[in-house]
C-alpha positions in Angstrom: -27.3 -28.8 -9.1 -27.0 -26.6 -12.4 -25.4 -27.8 -15.4 -22.9 -25.9 -17.4 -21.2 -26.9 -20.5 -18.1 -25.7 -20.9 -15.1 -25.8 -24.1 -11.5 -26.7 -22.9 -8.3 -26.9 -24.9 -7.0 -30.1 -25.5 -3.9 -29.6 -23.3 -6.6 -28.8 -20.3 -8.8 -31.5 -20.8 -5.9 -33.9 -20.6 -4.1 -32.3 -17.6 -7.6 -32.3 -15.8 -8.4 -36.0 -16.6 -4.5 -36.9 -15.1 -5.3 -35.0 -12.1 -8.5 -36.6 -11.9 -7.0 -40.3 -12.7 -4.5 -39.2 -9.8 -6.8 -37.9 -7.2 -9.2 -40.3 -7.6 -11.8 -37.6 -8.2 -14.0 -36.8 -11.2 -13.5 -33.6 -13.5 -16.8 -32.5 -12.5 -15.5 -32.6 -8.6 -12.4 -30.9 -9.9 -14.0 -27.9 -11.8 -16.5 -27.3 -9.1 -13.5 -27.0 -6.7 -11.4 -24.7 -9.5 -14.7 -22.2 -9.8 -15.3 -22.1 -6.0 -11.6 -21.2 -5.8 -11.6 -18.7 -8.4 -14.7 -17.0 -7.0 -13.2 -16.6 -3.5 -10.2 -15.6 -5.0 -12.0 -12.8 -6.9 -14.2 -11.6 -3.9 -10.9 -11.2 -1.8 -9.2 -9.2 -4.5 -12.7 -7.0 -4.6 -12.8 -6.3 -0.9 -8.8 -5.8 -1.0 -9.3 -3.2 -3.7 -12.3 -1.3 -2.1 -10.3 -1.2 1.3 -7.2 0.2 -0.8 -9.5 2.6 -2.2 -10.9 3.8 1.3 -7.2 4.0 2.5 -6.6 6.3 -0.3 -9.3 8.3 0.4 -8.4 8.7 4.1 -4.9 9.6 3.2 -5.6 12.4 1.1 -7.7 13.8 3.8 -5.3 15.3 6.4 -7.6 15.4 9.5 -8.6 11.6 8.7 -4.9 10.5 8.3 -3.9 12.3 11.5 -7.0 10.3 13.4 -5.8 7.2 11.7 -2.4 7.3 12.8 -3.6 8.3 16.3 -5.8 5.4 16.4 -3.0 2.9 14.8 -0.5 4.5 17.8 -3.4 3.9 20.3 -4.0 0.0 19.2 0.2 -0.6 18.9 0.5 0.8 22.6 -2.6 -1.6 24.0 -0.9 -4.4 22.4 2.6 -3.8 23.7 1.0 -3.3 27.0 -0.8 -6.6 26.5 2.2 -8.5 25.7 3.7 -6.9 28.8 1.1 -8.4 31.0 1.1 -11.3 29.6 4.8 -11.7 30.3 4.6 -10.7 33.6 1.8 -13.4 34.5 4.2 -15.9 32.8 7.1 -14.7 35.2 9.0 -13.1 32.7 10.5 -9.9 33.4 9.3 -7.6 30.3 12.6 -5.3 31.0 15.2 -8.1 30.8 16.8 -8.1 27.2 16.1 -11.4 25.3 19.2 -11.0 23.6 21.5 -10.6 26.5 
């Protein structure tokens, strides 16, 4: 395991020491966990940004946007049909109104 030296403000160091005391963990464990969570967060944020950029590019292309909408509608229909099959298999009438 690599060693890293960091400087913390007195306030953060006090809070870290208090959290270590409360949780009966070492400061190193807490810092390791925090860095790991931060890196995971940043990776997810980059992935979401890439997905947004891809969605913008597709939306800017009318043919791609149309194909995307058709795919989404097909997926929605498949999902709704699977729910109906599950309701029938469970002995429910999918045409019955649940609010009646």
